[in-house]
N, CA, C and O atoms as a GROMACS GRO file, in nm:
protein
  408
    1ASP      N    1   6.555   2.879  -5.272
    1ASP     CA    2   6.672   2.967  -5.266
    1ASP      C    3   6.794   2.891  -5.315
    1ASP      O    4   6.807   2.770  -5.291
    2SER      N    5   6.882   2.958  -5.381
    2SER     CA    6   7.001   2.896  -5.439
    2SER      C    7   7.119   2.894  -5.342
    2SER      O    8   7.230   2.855  -5.381
    3GLY      N    9   7.099   2.936  -5.219
    3GLY     CA   10   7.210   2.943  -5.124
    3GLY      C   11   7.277   3.078  -5.124
    3GLY      O   12   7.384   3.096  -5.065
    4SER      N   13   7.215   3.176  -5.191
    4SER     CA   14   7.274   3.310  -5.198
    4SER      C   15   7.232   3.397  -5.080
    4SER      O   16   7.277   3.511  -5.068
    5SER      N   17   7.146   3.345  -4.994
    5SER     CA   18   7.104   3.420  -4.876
    5SER      C   19   7.225   3.454  -4.790
    5SER      O   20   7.318   3.375  -4.779
    6ILE      N   21   7.223   3.570  -4.729
    6ILE     CA   22   7.340   3.621  -4.657
    6ILE      C   23   7.314   3.630  -4.507
    6ILE      O   24   7.206   3.667  -4.462
    7ARG      N   25   7.418   3.594  -4.430
    7ARG     CA   26   7.415   3.601  -4.284
    7ARG      C   27   7.552   3.647  -4.236
    7ARG      O   28   7.651   3.636  -4.308
    8ASN      N   29   7.555   3.699  -4.113
    8ASN     CA   30   7.685   3.709  -4.047
    8ASN      C   31   7.677   3.624  -3.921
    8ASN      O   32   7.569   3.605  -3.866
    9TYR      N   33   7.790   3.575  -3.877
    9TYR     CA   34   7.794   3.475  -3.772
    9TYR      C   35   7.874   3.522  -3.653
    9TYR      O   36   7.962   3.607  -3.665
   10LEU      N   37   7.842   3.466  -3.539
   10LEU     CA   38   7.911   3.498  -3.414
   10LEU      C   39   7.943   3.368  -3.344
   10LEU      O   40   7.855   3.283  -3.325
   11TYR      N   41   8.068   3.352  -3.306
   11TYR     CA   42   8.109   3.230  -3.236
   11TYR      C   43   8.056   3.235  -3.093
   11TYR      O   44   8.044   3.344  -3.036
   12ILE      N   45   8.023   3.123  -3.037
   12ILE     CA   46   7.956   3.115  -2.907
   12ILE      C   47   8.033   3.184  -2.795
   12ILE      O   48   7.972   3.247  -2.709
   13THR      N   49   8.166   3.173  -2.794
   13THR     CA   50   8.243   3.237  -2.687
   13THR      C   51   8.230   3.389  -2.692
   13THR      O   52   8.229   3.455  -2.589
   14ASP      N   53   8.220   3.444  -2.813
   14ASP     CA   54   8.199   3.589  -2.826
   14ASP      C   55   8.061   3.629  -2.775
   14ASP      O   56   8.047   3.732  -2.709
   15SER      N   57   7.961   3.548  -2.806
   15SER     CA   58   7.826   3.574  -2.758
   15SER      C   59   7.819   3.572  -2.606
   15SER      O   60   7.759   3.659  -2.544
   16VAL      N   61   7.881   3.471  -2.547
   16VAL     CA   62   7.883   3.459  -2.401
   16VAL      C   63   7.955   3.579  -2.339
   16VAL      O   64   7.911   3.631  -2.236
   17GLU      N   65   8.064   3.623  -2.400
   17GLU     CA   66   8.138   3.737  -2.348
   17GLU      C   67   8.051   3.863  -2.344
   17GLU      O   68   8.052   3.937  -2.245
   18VAL      N   69   7.975   3.887  -2.450
   18VAL     CA   70   7.886   4.003  -2.455
   18VAL      C   71   7.780   3.993  -2.345
   18VAL      O   72   7.755   4.090  -2.273
   19LEU      N   73   7.719   3.876  -2.333
   19LEU     CA   74   7.613   3.859  -2.233
   19LEU      C   75   7.666   3.872  -2.090
   19LEU      O   76   7.601   3.933  -2.005
   20LEU      N   77   7.783   3.815  -2.063
   20LEU     CA   78   7.843   3.828  -1.930
   20LEU      C   79   7.881   3.972  -1.899
   20LEU      O   80   7.862   4.020  -1.787
   21THR      N   81   7.933   4.042  -1.999
   21THR     CA   82   7.969   4.182  -1.980
   21THR      C   83   7.846   4.264  -1.946
   21THR      O   84   7.850   4.347  -1.855
   22ALA      N   85   7.738   4.243  -2.018
   22ALA     CA   86   7.613   4.315  -1.990
   22ALA      C   87   7.562   4.284  -1.850
   22ALA      O   88   7.518   4.373  -1.778
   23MET      N   89   7.569   4.157  -1.813
   23MET     CA   90   7.523   4.115  -1.681
   23MET      C   91   7.608   4.179  -1.571
   23MET      O   92   7.554   4.230  -1.472
   24LEU      N   93   7.740   4.177  -1.587
   24LEU     CA   94   7.830   4.232  -1.486
   24LEU      C   95   7.819   4.383  -1.474
   24LEU      O   96   7.847   4.440  -1.368
   25LYS      N   97   7.779   4.450  -1.582
   25LYS     CA   98   7.760   4.595  -1.578
   25LYS      C   99   7.622   4.630  -1.523
   25LYS      O  100   7.589   4.748  -1.507
   26GLY      N  101   7.542   4.529  -1.495
   26GLY     CA  102   7.409   4.553  -1.439
   26GLY      C  103   7.309   4.605  -1.539
   26GLY      O  104   7.211   4.670  -1.501
   27SER      N  105   7.331   4.577  -1.666
   27SER     CA  106   7.241   4.625  -1.770
   27SER      C  107   7.114   4.540  -1.776
   27SER      O  108   7.120   4.417  -1.765
   28HIS      N  109   7.001   4.606  -1.793
   28HIS     CA  110   6.873   4.537  -1.807
   28HIS      C  111   6.813   4.565  -1.945
   28HIS      O  112   6.694   4.546  -1.967
   29LEU      N  113   6.898   4.609  -2.037
   29LEU     CA  114   6.854   4.638  -2.173
   29LEU      C  115   6.852   4.511  -2.257
   29LEU      O  116   6.909   4.409  -2.218
   30VAL      N  117   6.788   4.519  -2.370
   30VAL     CA  118   6.786   4.409  -2.466
   30VAL      C  119   6.892   4.438  -2.571
   30VAL      O  120   6.896   4.548  -2.626
   31TYR      N  121   6.977   4.341  -2.599
   31TYR     CA  122   7.084   4.359  -2.695
   31TYR      C  123   7.070   4.264  -2.812
   31TYR      O  124   7.030   4.149  -2.796
   32ASN      N  125   7.102   4.315  -2.931
   32ASN     CA  126   7.107   4.233  -3.051
   32ASN      C  127   7.251   4.185  -3.063
   32ASN      O  128   7.334   4.251  -3.125
   33VAL      N  129   7.279   4.071  -3.005
   33VAL     CA  130   7.415   4.018  -3.004
   33VAL      C  131   7.439   3.943  -3.133
   33VAL      O  132   7.371   3.845  -3.163
   34GLY      N  133   7.536   3.989  -3.209
   34GLY     CA  134   7.567   3.925  -3.335
   34GLY      C  135   7.707   3.958  -3.380
   34GLY      O  136   7.774   4.042  -3.320
   35GLY      N  137   7.750   3.893  -3.484
   35GLY     CA  138   7.884   3.916  -3.535
   35GLY      C  139   7.891   4.039  -3.622
   35GLY      O  140   7.802   4.064  -3.704
   36ASP      N  141   7.996   4.117  -3.605
   36ASP     CA  142   8.020   4.233  -3.690
   36ASP      C  143   8.113   4.195  -3.805
   36ASP      O  144   8.175   4.281  -3.867
   37THR      N  145   8.121   4.066  -3.833
   37THR     CA  146   8.208   4.017  -3.939
   37THR      C  147   8.142   4.037  -4.075
   37THR      O  148   8.023   4.066  -4.084
   38GLU      N  149   8.220   4.021  -4.178
   38GLU     CA  150   8.169   4.031  -4.315
   38GLU      C  151   8.061   3.925  -4.336
   38GLU      O  152   8.086   3.806  -4.314
   39PRO      N  153   7.941   3.966  -4.379
   39PRO     CA  154   7.838   3.866  -4.407
   39PRO      C  155   7.881   3.772  -4.519
   39PRO      O  156   7.948   3.813  -4.614
   40VAL      N  157   7.842   3.646  -4.509
   40VAL     CA  158   7.871   3.547  -4.612
   40VAL      C  159   7.742   3.477  -4.652
   40VAL      O  160   7.648   3.467  -4.573
   41SER      N  161   7.740   3.429  -4.774
   41SER     CA  162   7.622   3.356  -4.821
   41SER      C  163   7.622   3.216  -4.760
   41SER      O  164   7.724   3.166  -4.713
   42ILE      N  165   7.506   3.155  -4.763
   42ILE     CA  166   7.494   3.018  -4.715
   42ILE      C  167   7.582   2.926  -4.800
   42ILE      O  168   7.641   2.831  -4.749
   43CYS      N  169   7.591   2.955  -4.930
   43CYS     CA  170   7.679   2.876  -5.018
   43CYS      C  171   7.825   2.889  -4.974
   43CYS      O  172   7.897   2.790  -4.970
   44GLN      N  173   7.868   3.013  -4.941
   44GLN     CA  174   8.006   3.033  -4.897
   44GLN      C  175   8.032   2.958  -4.765
   44GLN      O  176   8.136   2.895  -4.748
   45LEU      N  177   7.936   2.966  -4.674
   45LEU     CA  178   7.950   2.896  -4.547
   45LEU      C  179   7.956   2.745  -4.570
   45LEU      O  180   8.041   2.676  -4.513
   46ALA      N  181   7.866   2.695  -4.653
   46ALA     CA  182   7.865   2.551  -4.684
   46ALA      C  183   7.998   2.508  -4.746
   46ALA      O  184   8.048   2.400  -4.716
   47ALA      N  185   8.052   2.592  -4.831
   47ALA     CA  186   8.181   2.559  -4.894
   47ALA      C  187   8.293   2.554  -4.790
   47ALA      O  188   8.379   2.467  -4.796
   48LYS      N  189   8.291   2.648  -4.695
   48LYS     CA  190   8.392   2.649  -4.588
   48LYS      C  191   8.382   2.522  -4.504
   48LYS      O  192   8.483   2.458  -4.474
   49VAL      N  193   8.260   2.487  -4.465
   49VAL     CA  194   8.239   2.366  -4.384
   49VAL      C  195   8.278   2.243  -4.465
   49VAL      O  196   8.346   2.154  -4.414
   50GLY      N  197   8.234   2.238  -4.591
   50GLY     CA  198   8.268   2.125  -4.678
   50GLY      C  199   8.417   2.108  -4.696
   50GLY      O  200   8.467   1.995  -4.700
   51LYS      N  201   8.489   2.220  -4.707
   51LYS     CA  202   8.634   2.214  -4.723
   51LYS      C  203   8.699   2.155  -4.598
   51LYS      O  204   8.789   2.071  -4.609
   52ILE      N  205   8.654   2.198  -4.480
   52ILE     CA  206   8.710   2.147  -4.355
   52ILE      C  207   8.678   1.998  -4.339
   52ILE      O  208   8.763   1.921  -4.296
   53LEU      N  209   8.554   1.959  -4.373
   53LEU     CA  210   8.513   1.819  -4.359
   53LEU      C  211   8.551   1.733  -4.479
   53LEU      O  212   8.540   1.610  -4.473
   54ALA      N  213   8.596   1.796  -4.586
   54ALA     CA  214   8.631   1.726  -4.710
   54ALA      C  215   8.512   1.649  -4.765
   54ALA      O  216   8.526   1.534  -4.807
   55VAL      N  217   8.394   1.713  -4.765
   55VAL     CA  218   8.273   1.652  -4.821
   55VAL      C  219   8.198   1.756  -4.905
   55VAL      O  220   8.207   1.875  -4.877
   56PRO      N  221   8.126   1.711  -5.008
   56PRO     CA  222   8.044   1.806  -5.084
   56PRO      C  223   7.923   1.848  -5.003
   56PRO      O  224   7.870   1.770  -4.924
   57VAL      N  225   7.880   1.973  -5.022
   57VAL     CA  226   7.767   2.026  -4.947
   57VAL      C  227   7.664   2.083  -5.043
   57VAL      O  228   7.699   2.151  -5.140
   58ILE      N  229   7.536   2.056  -5.018
   58ILE     CA  230   7.427   2.109  -5.100
   58ILE      C  231   7.366   2.228  -5.024
   58ILE      O  232   7.326   2.212  -4.909
   59PRO      N  233   7.358   2.347  -5.087
   59PRO     CA  234   7.303   2.465  -5.019
   59PRO      C  235   7.159   2.445  -4.975
   59PRO      O  236   7.084   2.369  -5.036
   60GLY      N  237   7.121   2.514  -4.868
   60GLY     CA  238   6.985   2.504  -4.814
   60GLY      C  239   6.897   2.619  -4.858
   60GLY      O  240   6.932   2.694  -4.949
   61ASN      N  241   6.783   2.632  -4.794
   61ASN     CA  242   6.684   2.734  -4.827
   61ASN      C  243   6.661   2.823  -4.706
   61ASN      O  244   6.598   2.781  -4.609
   62THR      N  245   6.713   2.946  -4.710
   62THR     CA  246   6.699   3.039  -4.597
   62THR      C  247   6.677   3.181  -4.648
   62THR      O  248   6.678   3.205  -4.769
   63THR      N  249   6.656   3.274  -4.556
   63THR     CA  250   6.641   3.415  -4.592
   63THR      C  251   6.761   3.494  -4.543
   63THR      O  252   6.839   3.446  -4.461
   64THR      N  253   6.775   3.616  -4.592
   64THR     CA  254   6.888   3.701  -4.554
   64THR      C  255   6.872   3.755  -4.413
   64THR      O  256   6.765   3.805  -4.377
   65THR      N  257   6.978   3.745  -4.334
   65THR     CA  258   6.979   3.797  -4.198
   65THR      C  259   7.117   3.852  -4.167
   65THR      O  260   7.217   3.783  -4.185
   66THR      N  261   7.122   3.976  -4.121
   66THR     CA  262   7.247   4.034  -4.070
   66THR      C  263   7.215   4.104  -3.939
   66THR      O  264   7.098   4.119  -3.904
   67ASN      N  265   7.317   4.149  -3.868
   67ASN     CA  266   7.297   4.207  -3.735
   67ASN      C  267   7.337   4.354  -3.730
   67ASN      O  268   7.432   4.395  -3.796
   68ASN      N  269   7.264   4.432  -3.651
   68ASN     CA  270   7.303   4.568  -3.619
   68ASN      C  271   7.341   4.568  -3.472
   68ASN      O  272   7.255   4.572  -3.384
   69THR      N  273   7.470   4.562  -3.445
   69THR     CA  274   7.519   4.550  -3.308
   69THR      C  275   7.565   4.684  -3.251
   69THR      O  276   7.612   4.689  -3.137
   70ALA      N  277   7.554   4.791  -3.328
   70ALA     CA  278   7.603   4.922  -3.284
   70ALA      C  279   7.547   4.967  -3.149
   70ALA      O  280   7.623   5.020  -3.068
   71PRO      N  281   7.417   4.948  -3.120
   71PRO     CA  282   7.364   4.998  -2.992
   71PRO      C  283   7.436   4.941  -2.869
   71PRO      O  284   7.459   5.015  -2.773
   72HIS      N  285   7.470   4.814  -2.869
   72HIS     CA  286   7.534   4.759  -2.749
   72HIS      C  287   7.686   4.774  -2.750
   72HIS      O  288   7.749   4.767  -2.644
   73ASN      N  289   7.746   4.796  -2.867
   73ASN     CA  290   7.892   4.811  -2.871
   73ASN      C  291   7.940   4.930  -2.789
   73ASN      O  292   8.043   4.921  -2.722
   74GLU      N  293   7.867   5.040  -2.792
   74GLU     CA  294   7.906   5.160  -2.717
   74GLU      C  295   7.900   5.134  -2.566
   74GLU      O  296   7.997   5.161  -2.495
   75PHE      N  297   7.789   5.081  -2.518
   75PHE     CA  298   7.773   5.059  -2.374
   75PHE      C  299   7.865   4.949  -2.321
   75PHE      O  300   7.926   4.965  -2.216
   76LEU      N  301   7.874   4.839  -2.394
   76LEU     CA  302   7.951   4.725  -2.347
   76LEU      C  303   8.099   4.733  -2.382
   76LEU      O  304   8.179   4.652  -2.335
   77LYS      N  305   8.135   4.831  -2.465
   77LYS     CA  306   8.274   4.844  -2.511
   77LYS      C  307   8.319   4.716  -2.581
   77LYS      O  308   8.432   4.670  -2.565
   78TYR      N  309   8.228   4.661  -2.659
   78TYR     CA  310   8.253   4.536  -2.731
   78TYR      C  311   8.267   4.569  -2.878
   78TYR      O  312   8.182   4.639  -2.934
   79GLY      N  313   8.370   4.520  -2.940
   79GLY     CA  314   8.393   4.546  -3.082
   79GLY      C  315   8.361   4.426  -3.168
   79GLY      O  316   8.268   4.351  -3.141
   80ALA      N  317   8.440   4.410  -3.270
   80ALA     CA  318   8.420   4.301  -3.366
   80ALA      C  319   8.441   4.165  -3.299
   80ALA      O  320   8.504   4.156  -3.193
   81SER      N  321   8.390   4.063  -3.361
   81SER     CA  322   8.403   3.927  -3.311
   81SER      C  323   8.549   3.893  -3.285
   81SER      O  324   8.637   3.931  -3.363
   82LEU      N  325   8.574   3.823  -3.177
   82LEU     CA  326   8.709   3.781  -3.144
   82LEU      C  327   8.748   3.655  -3.219
   82LEU      O  328   8.865   3.635  -3.253
   83VAL      N  329   8.650   3.570  -3.245
   83VAL     CA  330   8.675   3.444  -3.317
   83VAL      C  331   8.620   3.461  -3.459
   83VAL      O  332   8.500   3.482  -3.477
   84GLY      N  333   8.707   3.450  -3.558
   84GLY     CA  334   8.666   3.465  -3.696
   84GLY      C  335   8.583   3.346  -3.744
   84GLY      O  336   8.580   3.242  -3.680
   85LEU      N  337   8.517   3.363  -3.856
   85LEU     CA  338   8.429   3.258  -3.909
   85LEU      C  339   8.504   3.129  -3.936
   85LEU      O  340   8.460   3.022  -3.895
   86ASP      N  341   8.618   3.137  -4.005
   86ASP     CA  342   8.694   3.015  -4.036
   86ASP      C  343   8.738   2.943  -3.909
   86ASP      O  344   8.726   2.821  -3.898
   87GLU      N  345   8.790   3.019  -3.813
   87GLU     CA  346   8.832   2.958  -3.686
   87GLU      C  347   8.713   2.899  -3.611
   87GLU      O  348   8.724   2.791  -3.553
   88GLY      N  349   8.601   2.968  -3.613
   88GLY     CA  350   8.481   2.918  -3.547
   88GLY      C  351   8.430   2.788  -3.607
   88GLY      O  352   8.388   2.698  -3.535
   89ILE      N  353   8.434   2.779  -3.741
   89ILE     CA  354   8.392   2.655  -3.807
   89ILE      C  355   8.484   2.542  -3.767
   89ILE      O  356   8.438   2.433  -3.732
   90LYS      N  357   8.617   2.566  -3.770
   90LYS     CA  358   8.713   2.462  -3.732
   90LYS      C  359   8.690   2.418  -3.588
   90LYS      O  360   8.692   2.299  -3.558
   91ASN      N  361   8.670   2.515  -3.497
   91ASN     CA  362   8.644   2.481  -3.357
   91ASN      C  363   8.518   2.395  -3.342
   91ASN      O  364   8.517   2.298  -3.266
   92THR      N  365   8.414   2.431  -3.416
   92THR     CA  366   8.288   2.358  -3.409
   92THR      C  367   8.303   2.216  -3.461
   92THR      O  368   8.253   2.121  -3.401
   93VAL      N  369   8.373   2.201  -3.574
   93VAL     CA  370   8.396   2.068  -3.631
   93VAL      C  371   8.475   1.983  -3.532
   93VAL      O  372   8.441   1.866  -3.510
   94GLU      N  373   8.580   2.039  -3.473
   94GLU     CA  374   8.660   1.965  -3.375
   94GLU      C  375   8.575   1.925  -3.254
   94GLU      O  376   8.591   1.814  -3.202
   95TRP      N  377   8.486   2.012  -3.211
   95TRP     CA  378   8.398   1.982  -3.097
   95TRP      C  379   8.309   1.862  -3.131
   95TRP      O  380   8.293   1.772  -3.049
   96PHE      N  381   8.250   1.862  -3.252
   96PHE     CA  382   8.164   1.751  -3.292
   96PHE      C  383   8.243   1.621  -3.304
   96PHE      O  384   8.195   1.515  -3.266
   97LYS      N  385   8.364   1.630  -3.358
   97LYS     CA  386   8.448   1.510  -3.368
   97LYS      C  387   8.480   1.455  -3.230
   97LYS      O  388   8.476   1.334  -3.209
   98PHE      N  389   8.510   1.543  -3.136
   98PHE     CA  390   8.540   1.503  -2.998
   98PHE      C  391   8.418   1.437  -2.935
   98PHE      O  392   8.430   1.332  -2.870
   99LYS      N  393   8.301   1.497  -2.953
   99LYS     CA  394   8.177   1.442  -2.895
   99LYS      C  395   8.142   1.307  -2.956
   99LYS      O  396   8.088   1.220  -2.888
  100ARG      N  397   8.171   1.289  -3.083
  100ARG     CA  398   8.140   1.164  -3.151
  100ARG      C  399   8.222   1.049  -3.094
  100ARG      O  400   8.175   0.936  -3.089
  101LYS      N  401   8.345   1.078  -3.052
  101LYS     CA  402   8.434   0.975  -2.997
  101LYS      C  403   8.388   0.926  -2.862
  101LYS      O  404   8.423   0.815  -2.822
  102LYS      N  405   8.312   1.006  -2.789
  102LYS     CA  406   8.269   0.967  -2.653
  102LYS      C  407   8.164   0.860  -2.654
  102LYS      O  408   8.118   0.818  -2.549
   0.00000   0.00000   0.00000
């Protein structure tokens, strides 16, 4: 694959919020928790990460994956991701930098 495979992403805090909301509402259903953000290719994601880290990135080999979150949005009253992709990447990079210092 040339890195053109497409995914949409969900930041961990958004995922936890959905799961906690379902738990607190007493739901026993299965939910497809995912980001309702614009899907991006692996190349686009690699470029975003590379730009933040200031390093060149070589695309990987994956398949296309996106999420259908409509079924749980109605019950959980959960909308689009609260943390955008760019902000999520920056948060993740900062977390790794912090962990590396320890």
